[in-house]
C-alpha positions in Angstrom: -4.2 -68.5 3.0 -7.3 -66.3 3.0 -5.7 -63.9 5.5 -2.6 -63.7 3.0 -4.8 -63.5 -0.4 -7.2 -60.8 1.7 -3.7 -58.6 2.2 -2.7 -58.9 -1.1 -5.7 -57.9 -2.7 -6.3 -55.1 -0.3 -2.8 -54.1 -1.4 -3.6 -53.9 -5.1 -6.5 -51.7 -4.8 -4.3 -49.2 -2.7 -1.8 -49.2 -5.2 -4.0 -49.2 -8.2 -6.0 -45.9 -6.0 -2.5 -44.1 -5.3 -1.4 -45.1 -8.9 -4.5 -44.1 -11.3 -7.1 -42.3 -8.9 -5.7 -40.1 -6.6 -3.5 -38.2 -9.7 -7.1 -38.1 -11.8 -8.5 -36.3 -8.7 -5.5 -33.9 -7.9 -5.3 -33.0 -11.6 -9.2 -31.9 -11.4 -9.1 -30.2 -8.6 -5.9 -27.9 -9.5 -7.6 -27.5 -13.0 -7.8 -23.2 -13.1 -11.5 -22.5 -12.7 -11.2 -19.2 -14.7 -13.4 -18.8 -18.2 -12.2 -18.7 -21.9 -13.3 -15.1 -23.1 -11.5 -15.7 -26.8 -8.4 -15.4 -28.6 -5.9 -12.7 -28.6 -5.4 -11.5 -32.6 -2.1 -11.7 -33.8 0.0 -8.6 -33.3 3.6 -6.9 -34.3 4.9 -3.9 -32.8 8.2 -2.6 -31.6 9.3 -2.4 -27.8 11.2 0.4 -25.4 14.0 -1.5 -27.1 13.7 -0.9 -30.8 12.7 -4.9 -31.0 9.8 -6.4 -33.0 7.4 -7.9 -30.4 4.4 -10.0 -31.5 2.4 -12.5 -29.4 4.4 -15.3 -30.5 7.2 -13.4 -27.9 4.8 -15.0 -25.6 4.2 -18.3 -26.5 3.6 -20.6 -23.3 3.8 -17.8 -21.3 1.0 -16.4 -19.1 1.0 -12.5 -19.6 -1.1 -9.4 -18.6 -2.3 -6.7 -21.3 -3.0 -2.9 -20.7 -3.9 0.3 -22.8 -1.7 3.6 -21.7 0.2 6.4 -22.7 2.8 7.8 -21.0 1.7 11.5 -20.9 -1.6 10.0 -19.0 -2.8 12.7 -16.6 -5.7 10.9 -15.0 -5.8 6.8 -14.2 -2.3 5.8 -16.2 0.1 6.2 -13.1 -2.4 4.0 -11.2 -1.8 1.7 -13.8 1.7 1.6 -13.7 1.6 1.6 -10.3 -0.3 -1.6 -10.1 1.1 -3.3 -13.4 5.1 -3.2 -11.4 3.1 -4.8 -8.5 2.6 -7.9 -10.7 6.0 -7.3 -11.8 7.7 -7.8 -8.4 5.4 -10.7 -7.5 6.4 -12.4 -10.7 10.0 -11.0 -11.3 12.4 -14.3 -11.4 9.6 -15.9 -13.5 10.2 -16.0 -17.2 6.9 -18.0 -17.8 5.2 -14.2 -16.8 4.9 -11.4 -19.1 4.0 -8.2 -19.1 2.6 -5.9 -22.6 1.9 -1.9 -22.5 0.1 -0.9 -25.9 0.9 2.9 -26.2 -2.6 4.6 -27.9 -0.4 7.6 -28.4 2.5 6.2 -30.5 3.0 9.8 -32.1 4.2 10.8 -29.1 5.8 7.6 -27.2 8.6 6.2 -29.3 10.6 3.7 -28.6 13.1 6.1 -26.9 10.0 7.8 -24.8 8.7 4.4 -23.6 12.0 3.2 -22.9 13.0 6.7 -20.8 9.3 6.0 -18.9 10.2 2.4 -18.3 13.5 3.3 -16.9 11.8 6.5 -14.5 9.4 3.9 -13.6 11.4 1.0 -12.3 10.1 -1.4 -15.4 12.9 -3.7 -15.1 11.4 -7.5 -15.5 12.8 -8.5 -19.3 9.4 -10.0 -20.4 7.7 -6.8 -19.8 7.2 -5.0 -23.4 6.3 -1.5 -23.5 4.7 -1.6 -27.4 4.6 1.7 -29.9 3.3 1.2 -34.0 0.9 2.2 -35.9 -1.9 4.2 -34.4 -4.9 2.7 -36.5 -3.8 -1.0 -35.8 -3.1 -0.5 -31.7 -6.8 0.9 -31.6 -7.8 -1.7 -33.7 -6.1 -4.4 -31.5 -8.1 -2.6 -28.4 -11.2 -2.0 -29.7 -12.1 -5.3 -31.6 -9.2 -7.6 -30.6 -9.8 -7.5 -26.8 -12.6 -5.1 -26.9 -11.1 -2.8 -24.2 -12.3 0.7 -25.5 -9.5 3.3 -26.5 -10.3 6.5 -28.5 -9.4 10.2 -29.8 -11.2 12.4 -27.0 -9.8 16.2 -28.0 -12.1 17.6 -25.0 -10.7 15.2 -22.4 -7.2 16.3 -20.3 -4.6 14.3 -22.1 -6.2 13.9 -25.3 -7.2 10.4 -24.9 -10.0 7.9 -23.5 -9.5 4.3 -22.3 -10.2 1.4 -20.4 -8.3 1.0 -17.0 -8.9 -2.6 -17.0 -6.2 -5.5 -17.3 -6.3 -8.5 -19.6 -5.2 -11.8 -18.6 -3.7 -14.2 -21.5 -2.7 -17.8 -20.9 -0.3 -19.8 -22.5 -2.3 -20.6 -25.5 -2.9 -16.9 -26.2 -6.4 -17.2 -24.8 -8.0 -14.5 -22.9 -8.9 -15.7 -19.5 -11.1 -14.7 -16.9 -12.2 -15.5 -12.9 -16.2 -15.9 -12.4 -18.1 -13.5 -9.9 -20.2 -14.5 -7.2 -23.1 -15.4 -9.4 -21.0 -17.4 -11.8 -20.6 -14.7 -14.1 -17.1 -14.1 -15.7 -15.8 -10.8 -15.0 -14.0 -11.0 -18.4 -11.2 -8.4 -16.9 -9.5 -7.3 -14.0 -10.1 -3.9 -12.2 -6.3 -2.1 -12.9 -7.2 0.7 -10.5 -8.3 -1.3 -7.4 -5.8 -3.5 -5.0 -8.7 -6.1 -5.1 -8.4 -6.6 -9.0 -4.7 -6.4 -8.4 -4.9 -9.4 -6.2 -6.9 -11.4 -7.9 -4.6 -11.0 -11.3 -2.0 -12.4 -9.0 -4.5 -15.3 -7.6 -5.1 -16.4 -10.8 -1.5 -16.0 -13.0 -0.7 -18.7 -10.0 -3.8 -20.8 -10.8 -2.7 -20.3 -15.0 1.1 -21.4 -14.2 
């Protein structure tokens, strides 16, 4: 009888461990080790199809943000190519979105952005190229994301802007992995293959 009771006791402990303890361990280990940098401010702009897009359209989605312009002669073509890599990685996943804010809305109308999307192979339904009032886009970049954009007549193309991408989680928060010293990198290098690989990995973590 003692052996039977011992067997039942051990079985009960194993059962409890499997039901309560293991899932908690798995949940803890599976949590993305990403820093929260702050919330994305509300925005509302027009996309390449003439549709009004707001941050609410990205609710419950993980998405990537960049600031660019279609006539950029320097870093934008590289950024677009790298955004396309993200598109291709998550093409069939509607829970992953992308946003490209034009900092030259005077030129980059919805029609121009639609042609740009067609030329570059931008086909993911959740990738919106947005245009709207210039001052609002500049404020969103400089104050909302702390990603510098500005007019620069002396620079080829007429604008200065960052080559970084921002990663946003399902709750509208900017997220970031940490570097080797435990400090948040804040943004991902949109010009570097390593940065794009890190971004892909962290999107999957958030998913």
